[in-house]
N, C-alpha and C positions, 0 to 999 in steps of 0.2 A: 507728545505727552509733555514737552518741556514748556510750552505755551500754557496748558492747563496748570501745572505745577506752579508757574509764576503768578497765574491769577489766583489759585488757592492759597499759597503761602506769600502773603504781602510783605515783600522786602524788596529794596533795589537789587535786581538780579542782572548780571552780565552774562549773556548768553554767549557760550563758546562751542563752535562744533570742531571736531578734531578728525584727523585722519585715523583709520583704524590701526594703521601701522606707521606711526609718526617717526620722521628721523629725529635725531637729537637736536637739529637745528629748530625743527618745528616745536619740540617740547621747550626748548629754551625761549623761543618767541612767546609761547603760550604763557610761560611763568612770568616773563616780562610784561606782558599785558595784564596779567593778573595783579603783580606787584604795582603797576602804574595806577590802579584804582585805589590803592591806599585804604582798602577797607570801606570805600563809599559804595562799592557794589560787592554782592556776594557772587562769585563764579558759579555759573550753571553750566557745567560741563557735559555736553551730550557724546556720549561714547558709542559709536556703532560696534556692534558684535557683543563680545562677551567680556566680562570683568577678569576672566581667565586668560584672555588673549595676551600672548606676549607682545611686549613694546620694546624689548631690547634683551640683551643676553640675562637671562635669569630674572627678568622682571615683567610683571604683569600689571594691568590697570589697578588691580587691588593693591598691589605693592605702592604703586605711585599715589593711590588715594591716601594711603597711609603716611608716606613720606611727605606729601604737601598738605595734610591735615584735612582733606575732604571727607565729608560725610557722603554715603553711598545710597542711592534709591534704586532699587532694582525691579525689573519686569520678571515675571515669572508665569509659564504657561500653565494654566489650570490642570492640564491632564497630567503633567509631571511634576506637579507642584512640590510634593513631599521629597521626591528622590533629588530633584534638581535644587530645591531649597536646601536639602542637607548638604548636597556638595558645595554649593555657594556659600552656605554658612560656615564649612570648614574651611574654604578658602579665605574668606573674610577674617577668621579667627587665626589662620597661619599668618596672613599678612598684617594683623593687628588693625585692620580697617574698620571703622565704625558704620554701620547700616542703619539709616533711619527706618527703613522698612521694605516691604514689597508691594509691588503694583500688580495684582493678579490679572493675567490676560485670559479671558474667559472665551470658551469654544462656543460654537454655534448650539450645542445642546445644553449651554448653562441654563440655570433656573432663571426666574424673572430678575431683572436687573435691581428690583427693589428688596429682593430677599437676599441676605447674607448667607452664602454657603457655609455649611459646618467646616470646611476647609480653612477658612479664614482663621478660625479659633484652634484649629489643629496646628497650623503653621507657628502660630505664636507660642502654643504650649510645648510643642516638641522642638522648636528652634530657637525660641527666645526672641524673634524678630517679628514685630506687628506687620499685618497687611494695612497700608494706609490708604489704599485705593484699588478699585477695579476698573477695567478696560473691556467693554463689552466687545463682542465679535463686529458689531455695527461701528465701533469706534468711540462710543460715548464712554467718558470717563466719570466715575463716582468716586468722590474722595470721601473718606470716613472722617467726618467732622471732629469727633472726639480725637482722633489721631493727630489730625492738624492742629487742634488746640493744644495739645500736649506738645508738639514740636514747636509752635509759636511761643510758648510759655517758657522753654528752655532756653537759657542764655546760649548764645552761639560765639564760642571763641574759635571756631574752625573758619575755613575760608568758604566752603560752599558745598553743593551736592551734586556730584556726577550723575546723570541719569544714564543708565547703561541698559 
């Protein structure tokens, strides 16, 4: 998904992959790498697992996203989108992390890829976080052009967008 995001949102990205349970030394090295770019690249941090996973005593990836100023782009399985979305929205709010939006992971039984399910609008209405794209069961990603246009138009004072 990171490759597709880099193509869709035209910025100089620096792709960073991390250990799901990084050591303090790994986090320090990661921060040094980001700082060395001096704003020339936006860090695109790919986090395996969940934004709620602990990365240290009392700290989650959501906390780190807030502390380091990262925007968050989350994947969300279609079958449990409303319940999982509500849980992640609460976590983001608690951590004071900013979410760019959801990428909806469609199941085999999803409607045609060209049709936008009503769920897209429900997620935004109930949780206040837009669906920016959908990934089909076959692995094809459909980005919502109007959402990407909005994201591209907004000034970015933040460092990057972790994909979780």
